[in-house]
N, CA and C atoms as an extended XYZ file, in Angstrom:
330
Properties=species:S:1:pos:R:3:atomname:S:1:resname:S:1:resid:I:1 pbc="F F F"
N        25.564       -3.673        3.582 N   HIS     1
C        26.966       -4.018        3.405 CA  HIS     1
C        27.494       -4.788        4.619 C   HIS     1
N        27.148       -4.313        5.823 N   GLU     2
C        27.598       -4.997        7.031 CA  GLU     2
C        26.991       -6.395        7.140 C   GLU     2
N        25.728       -6.539        6.735 N   MET     3
C        25.076       -7.852        6.806 CA  MET     3
C        25.726       -8.865        5.872 C   MET     3
N        26.340       -8.391        4.795 N   MET     4
C        26.934       -9.298        3.815 CA  MET     4
C        28.243       -9.886        4.311 C   MET     4
N        28.919       -9.191        5.228 N   ASP     5
C        30.106       -9.701        5.919 CA  ASP     5
C        31.183      -10.224        4.967 C   ASP     5
N        31.222       -9.711        3.741 N   GLY     6
C        32.245      -10.141        2.798 CA  GLY     6
C        32.038      -11.537        2.230 C   GLY     6
N        30.987      -12.229        2.642 N   ARG     7
C        30.737      -13.604        2.189 CA  ARG     7
C        29.529      -13.722        1.283 C   ARG     7
N        28.677      -12.705        1.306 N   LEU     8
C        27.413      -12.771        0.581 CA  LEU     8
C        27.227      -11.526       -0.267 C   LEU     8
N        26.267      -11.579       -1.161 N   SER     9
C        25.834      -10.387       -1.896 CA  SER     9
C        24.318      -10.329       -1.813 C   SER     9
N        23.780       -9.117       -1.904 N   CYS    10
C        22.333       -8.997       -1.904 CA  CYS    10
C        21.892       -8.333       -3.201 C   CYS    10
N        20.766       -8.795       -3.681 N   HIS    11
C        20.187       -8.296       -4.923 CA  HIS    11
C        18.823       -7.725       -4.562 C   HIS    11
N        18.700       -6.415       -4.685 N   ILE    12
C        17.495       -5.716       -4.238 CA  ILE    12
C        16.721       -5.203       -5.439 C   ILE    12
N        15.433       -5.448       -5.428 N   HIS    13
C        14.533       -4.921       -6.455 CA  HIS    13
C        14.051       -3.571       -5.948 C   HIS    13
N        14.726       -2.503       -6.378 N   ALA    14
C        14.480       -1.159       -5.831 CA  ALA    14
C        13.007       -0.738       -5.875 C   ALA    14
N        12.245       -1.032       -6.944 N   PRO    15
C        10.829       -0.620       -6.939 CA  PRO    15
C         9.992       -1.291       -5.842 C   PRO    15
N        10.497       -2.365       -5.251 N   SER    16
C         9.766       -3.037       -4.173 CA  SER    16
C         9.985       -2.383       -2.816 C   SER    16
N        10.980       -1.508       -2.702 N   VAL    17
C        11.268       -0.849       -1.434 CA  VAL    17
C        10.221        0.235       -1.201 C   VAL    17
N         9.467        0.154       -0.093 N   PRO    18
C         8.450        1.184        0.162 CA  PRO    18
C         9.110        2.548        0.409 C   PRO    18
N         8.618        3.557       -0.280 N   VAL    19
C         9.184        4.903       -0.174 CA  VAL    19
C         8.046        5.916       -0.123 C   VAL    19
N         8.183        6.892        0.747 N   ILE    20
C         7.233        8.002        0.782 CA  ILE    20
C         7.452        8.815       -0.493 C   ILE    20
N         6.409        9.017       -1.298 N   PRO    21
C         6.587        9.702       -2.589 CA  PRO    21
C         7.308       11.042       -2.491 C   PRO    21
N         7.037       11.803       -1.445 N   GLN    22
C         7.684       13.110       -1.308 CA  GLN    22
C         9.200       12.972       -1.162 C   GLN    22
N         9.671       11.879       -0.597 N   ALA    23
C        11.113       11.674       -0.459 CA  ALA    23
C        11.762       11.611       -1.837 C   ALA    23
N        11.112       10.922       -2.768 N   LEU    24
C        11.638       10.859       -4.136 CA  LEU    24
C        11.576       12.220       -4.816 C   LEU    24
N        10.493       12.941       -4.578 N   GLU    25
C        10.360       14.278       -5.173 CA  GLU    25
C        11.477       15.196       -4.693 C   GLU    25
N        11.739       15.187       -3.391 N   TYR    26
C        12.785       16.047       -2.845 CA  TYR    26
C        14.158       15.641       -3.368 C   TYR    26
N        14.426       14.357       -3.405 N   ALA    27
C        15.719       13.895       -3.923 CA  ALA    27
C        15.867       14.263       -5.395 C   ALA    27
N        14.776       14.190       -6.140 N   ASP    28
C        14.808       14.554       -7.556 CA  ASP    28
C        15.102       16.049       -7.740 C   ASP    28
N        14.778       16.848       -6.716 N   GLU    29
C        15.066       18.282       -6.743 CA  GLU    29
C        16.432       18.585       -6.123 C   GLU    29
N        17.221       17.543       -5.865 N   PHE    30
C        18.565       17.651       -5.287 CA  PHE    30
C        18.561       18.239       -3.877 C   PHE    30
N        17.495       17.996       -3.139 N   LEU    31
C        17.456       18.340       -1.722 CA  LEU    31
C        18.023       17.129       -0.983 C   LEU    31
N        19.340       17.082       -0.910 N   LEU    32
C        20.064       15.914       -0.419 CA  LEU    32
C        20.640       16.204        0.964 C   LEU    32
N        20.918       15.150        1.694 N   THR    33
C        21.488       15.320        3.026 CA  THR    33
C        22.969       14.958        3.027 C   THR    33
N        23.692       15.578        3.944 N   ALA    34
C        25.113       15.258        4.094 CA  ALA    34
C        25.294       13.799        4.519 C   ALA    34
N        24.376       13.309        5.350 N   ALA    35
C        24.475       11.922        5.810 CA  ALA    35
C        24.347       10.942        4.646 C   ALA    35
N        23.459       11.243        3.711 N   ALA    36
C        23.316       10.367        2.540 CA  ALA    36
C        24.604       10.361        1.727 C   ALA    36
N        25.231       11.512        1.614 N   GLN    37
C        26.481       11.576        0.851 CA  GLN    37
C        27.592       10.816        1.561 C   GLN    37
N        27.628       10.875        2.882 N   ARG    38
C        28.611       10.080        3.628 CA  ARG    38
C        28.351        8.591        3.424 C   ARG    38
N        27.077        8.194        3.460 N   ASN    39
C        26.749        6.782        3.227 CA  ASN    39
C        27.139        6.363        1.819 C   ASN    39
N        26.874        7.218        0.843 N   ARG    40
C        27.247        6.908       -0.541 CA  ARG    40
C        28.767        6.757       -0.648 C   ARG    40
N        29.505        7.671       -0.026 N   ASN    41
C        30.970        7.601       -0.080 CA  ASN    41
C        31.498        6.348        0.597 C   ASN    41
N        30.854        5.949        1.695 N   HIS    42
C        31.316        4.784        2.463 CA  HIS    42
C        30.946        3.461        1.776 C   HIS    42
N        29.710        3.337        1.334 N   THR    43
C        29.249        2.045        0.790 CA  THR    43
C        29.187        2.015       -0.733 C   THR    43
N        29.281        3.172       -1.366 N   GLY    44
C        29.183        3.238       -2.823 CA  GLY    44
C        30.061        2.252       -3.576 C   GLY    44
N        31.309        2.037       -3.135 N   PRO    45
C        32.156        1.086       -3.863 CA  PRO    45
C        31.636       -0.359       -3.850 C   PRO    45
N        30.696       -0.650       -2.975 N   PHE    46
C        30.171       -2.014       -2.864 CA  PHE    46
C        28.818       -2.174       -3.556 C   PHE    46
N        28.287       -1.083       -4.114 N   VAL    47
C        26.930       -1.064       -4.667 CA  VAL    47
C        26.967       -0.878       -6.175 C   VAL    47
N        26.114       -1.636       -6.879 N   ARG    48
C        25.930       -1.420       -8.315 CA  ARG    48
C        24.456       -1.188       -8.579 C   ARG    48
N        24.153       -0.031       -9.149 N   PHE    49
C        22.784        0.289       -9.535 CA  PHE    49
C        22.610       -0.040      -11.006 C   PHE    49
N        21.487       -0.655      -11.341 N   ASP    50
C        21.196       -1.017      -12.728 CA  ASP    50
C        19.813       -0.475      -13.070 C   ASP    50
N        19.773        0.690      -13.706 N   GLY    51
C        18.501        1.267      -14.116 CA  GLY    51
C        17.703        1.901      -12.994 C   GLY    51
N        18.346        2.198      -11.876 N   VAL    52
C        17.669        2.831      -10.750 CA  VAL    52
C        17.817        4.343      -10.905 C   VAL    52
N        16.723        5.090      -10.892 N   PRO    53
C        16.813        6.543      -11.029 CA  PRO    53
C        17.648        7.161       -9.898 C   PRO    53
N        18.302        8.279      -10.204 N   PHE    54
C        19.149        8.957       -9.231 CA  PHE    54
C        18.393        9.251       -7.933 C   PHE    54
N        17.162        9.725       -8.027 N   ALA    55
C        16.395       10.064       -6.820 CA  ALA    55
C        16.239        8.839       -5.920 C   ALA    55
N        15.981        7.679       -6.499 N   MET    56
C        15.845        6.457       -5.695 CA  MET    56
C        17.182        6.068       -5.083 C   MET    56
N        18.270        6.233       -5.823 N   GLU    57
C        19.595        5.974       -5.256 CA  GLU    57
C        19.785        6.801       -3.993 C   GLU    57
N        19.470        8.091       -4.091 N   GLU    58
C        19.654        8.982       -2.949 CA  GLU    58
C        18.782        8.569       -1.768 C   GLU    58
N        17.550        8.210       -2.027 N   VAL    59
C        16.661        7.770       -0.947 CA  VAL    59
C        17.224        6.515       -0.286 C   VAL    59
N        17.769        5.614       -1.069 N   LEU    60
C        18.312        4.373       -0.509 CA  LEU    60
C        19.570        4.616        0.320 C   LEU    60
N        20.338        5.639       -0.008 N   PHE    61
C        21.525        5.978        0.779 CA  PHE    61
C        21.200        6.816        2.011 C   PHE    61
N        20.066        7.496        2.018 N   ASP    62
C        19.758        8.459        3.076 CA  ASP    62
C        19.322        7.751        4.357 C   ASP    62
N        20.034        7.957        5.470 N   PRO    63
C        19.662        7.275        6.713 CA  PRO    63
C        18.308        7.731        7.258 C   PRO    63
N        17.837        8.909        6.859 N   GLN    64
C        16.531        9.368        7.330 CA  GLN    64
C        15.408        8.505        6.777 C   GLN    64
N        15.637        7.892        5.635 N   THR    65
C        14.590        7.085        5.012 CA  THR    65
C        14.879        5.595        5.132 C   THR    65
N        15.889        5.233        5.910 N   SER    66
C        16.207        3.813        6.047 CA  SER    66
C        15.807        3.291        7.416 C   SER    66
N        14.757        3.864        7.980 N   GLY    67
C        14.336        3.480        9.321 CA  GLY    67
C        13.571        2.178        9.393 C   GLY    67
N        13.226        1.614        8.258 N   GLY    68
C        12.497        0.351        8.264 CA  GLY    68
C        13.376       -0.802        8.711 C   GLY    68
N        12.756       -1.840        9.164 N   LEU    69
C        13.466       -3.025        9.607 CA  LEU    69
C        13.756       -3.925        8.408 C   LEU    69
N        14.994       -4.308        8.262 N   LEU    70
C        15.390       -5.223        7.194 CA  LEU    70
C        15.700       -6.571        7.824 C   LEU    70
N        15.062       -7.611        7.306 N   MET    71
C        15.298       -8.960        7.808 CA  MET    71
C        15.781       -9.843        6.671 C   MET    71
N        16.672      -10.725        6.988 N   ALA    72
C        17.099      -11.749        6.046 CA  ALA    72
C        16.710      -13.093        6.643 C   ALA    72
N        15.973      -13.879        5.876 N   VAL    73
C        15.509      -15.177        6.361 CA  VAL    73
C        15.803      -16.245        5.320 C   VAL    73
N        15.824      -17.462        5.770 N   ASP    74
C        16.026      -18.591        4.873 CA  ASP    74
C        14.954      -18.558        3.788 C   ASP    74
N        15.323      -18.751        2.524 N   PRO    75
C        14.328      -18.707        1.444 CA  PRO    75
C        13.149      -19.653        1.657 C   PRO    75
N        13.388      -20.770        2.309 N   GLU    76
C        12.297      -21.719        2.554 CA  GLU    76
C        11.265      -21.164        3.534 C   GLU    76
N        11.676      -20.214        4.372 N   ASP    77
C        10.780      -19.631        5.372 CA  ASP    77
C        10.215      -18.285        4.944 C   ASP    77
N        10.729      -17.711        3.862 N   ALA    78
C        10.400      -16.326        3.496 CA  ALA    78
C         8.913      -16.115        3.238 C   ALA    78
N         8.303      -16.954        2.452 N   GLU    79
C         6.895      -16.736        2.106 CA  GLU    79
C         5.993      -16.871        3.327 C   GLU    79
N         6.227      -17.867        4.164 N   ALA    80
C         5.409      -18.043        5.367 CA  ALA    80
C         5.565      -16.843        6.304 C   ALA    80
N         6.785      -16.365        6.475 N   LEU    81
C         7.008      -15.201        7.321 CA  LEU    81
C         6.314      -13.977        6.739 C   LEU    81
N         6.434      -13.799        5.442 N   TYR    82
C         5.801      -12.661        4.782 CA  TYR    82
C         4.280      -12.692        4.986 C   TYR    82
N         3.675      -13.848        4.800 N   GLN    83
C         2.224      -13.980        4.967 CA  GLN    83
C         1.805      -13.734        6.413 C   GLN    83
N         2.617      -14.140        7.363 N   ALA    84
C         2.296      -13.917        8.767 CA  ALA    84
C         2.499      -12.449        9.160 C   ALA    84
N         3.477      -11.799        8.564 N   LEU    85
C         3.813      -10.422        8.905 CA  LEU    85
C         2.892       -9.398        8.252 C   LEU    85
N         2.467       -9.664        7.038 N   LYS    86
C         1.722       -8.688        6.237 CA  LYS    86
C         0.458       -8.152        6.936 C   LYS    86
N        -0.366       -8.970        7.596 N   PRO    87
C        -1.555       -8.413        8.256 CA  PRO    87
C        -1.219       -7.414        9.361 C   PRO    87
N        -0.135       -7.631       10.073 N   ALA    88
C         0.245       -6.734       11.167 CA  ALA    88
C         1.047       -5.526       10.679 C   ALA    88
N         1.762       -5.710        9.569 N   VAL    89
C         2.613       -4.645        9.028 CA  VAL    89
C         2.297       -4.520        7.539 C   VAL    89
N         1.252       -3.767        7.186 N   PRO    90
C         0.832       -3.684        5.786 CA  PRO    90
C         1.914       -3.203        4.826 C   PRO    90
N         2.893       -2.453        5.315 N   SER    91
C         3.958       -1.965        4.431 CA  SER    91
C         5.063       -2.998        4.207 C   SER    91
N         4.967       -4.157        4.840 N   ALA    92
C         5.997       -5.190        4.677 CA  ALA    92
C         6.112       -5.597        3.209 C   ALA    92
N         7.333       -5.756        2.761 N   GLN    93
C         7.606       -6.144        1.370 CA  GLN    93
C         8.765       -7.118        1.317 C   GLN    93
N         8.732       -7.965        0.322 N   ARG    94
C         9.904       -8.777       -0.019 CA  ARG    94
C        10.644       -7.974       -1.072 C   ARG    94
N        11.882       -7.595       -0.773 N   ILE    95
C        12.574       -6.670       -1.669 CA  ILE    95
C        13.777       -7.267       -2.383 C   ILE    95
N        14.174       -8.468       -2.046 N   GLY    96
C        15.337       -9.004       -2.735 CA  GLY    96
C        15.761      -10.354       -2.219 C   GLY    96
N        16.955      -10.731       -2.625 N   THR    97
C        17.515      -12.026       -2.252 CA  THR    97
C        18.975      -11.864       -1.834 C   THR    97
N        19.435      -12.792       -1.026 N   VAL    98
C        20.832      -12.856       -0.616 CA  VAL    98
C        21.430      -14.076       -1.296 C   VAL    98
N        22.615      -13.888       -1.848 N   ARG    99
C        23.277      -14.970       -2.588 CA  ARG    99
C        24.734      -15.093       -2.150 C   ARG    99
N        25.347      -16.171       -2.573 N   GLU   100
C        26.771      -16.349       -2.313 CA  GLU   100
C        27.553      -15.281       -3.074 C   GLU   100
N        28.560      -14.713       -2.433 N   TYR   101
C        29.367      -13.653       -3.032 CA  TYR   101
C        30.236      -14.237       -4.135 C   TYR   101
N        30.181      -13.612       -5.300 N   GLN   102
C        30.944      -14.082       -6.459 CA  GLN   102
C        32.060      -13.122       -6.856 C   GLN   102
N        32.350      -12.134       -6.016 N   GLY   103
C        33.365      -11.135       -6.342 CA  GLY   103
C        32.717       -9.886       -6.909 C   GLY   103
N        33.481       -8.808       -6.999 N   GLY   104
C        32.945       -7.551       -7.501 CA  GLY   104
C        32.075       -6.870       -6.464 C   GLY   104
N        31.016       -6.256       -6.922 N   ARG   105
C        30.106       -5.549       -6.016 CA  ARG   105
C        29.368       -6.544       -5.136 C   ARG   105
N        28.932       -6.070       -3.966 N   GLN   106
C        28.193       -6.934       -3.049 CA  GLN   106
C        26.719       -6.628       -3.005 C   GLN   106
N        26.321       -5.422       -3.394 N   ILE   107
C        24.931       -5.029       -3.331 CA  ILE   107
C        24.507       -4.605       -4.733 C   ILE   107
N        23.500       -5.256       -5.250 N   PHE   108
C        23.003       -4.987       -6.595 CA  PHE   108
C        21.570       -4.482       -6.483 C   PHE   108
N        21.311       -3.351       -7.087 N   LEU   109
C        19.962       -2.780       -7.063 CA  LEU   109
C        19.511       -2.571       -8.494 C   LEU   109
N        18.329       -3.082       -8.794 N   LYS   110
C        17.763       -2.831      -10.129 CA  LYS   110
C        16.278       -2.697      -10.029 C   LYS   110
């Protein structure tokens, strides 16, 4: 939300986000954190989930599982950066795109 700065929106392909399987299992059992609920309350109005299971929503809101580095790069450079990064960071993934903000929600996850 902060990266979008009110001018952009991001579209994230939730299944592309690397997640430790046990994190989804725990979230599915409603073992949730207060911090995740605060994040949901703070950023929830800016997020639209489309077909994302509840457990994945919770994992995406939980700061304990958001320790990965998120980078936004020019689309023309994305593939080259990804290919250069992947050998050193096997968990690296391309998870979405940033677009011009068209109003409404700013973060779309499907």
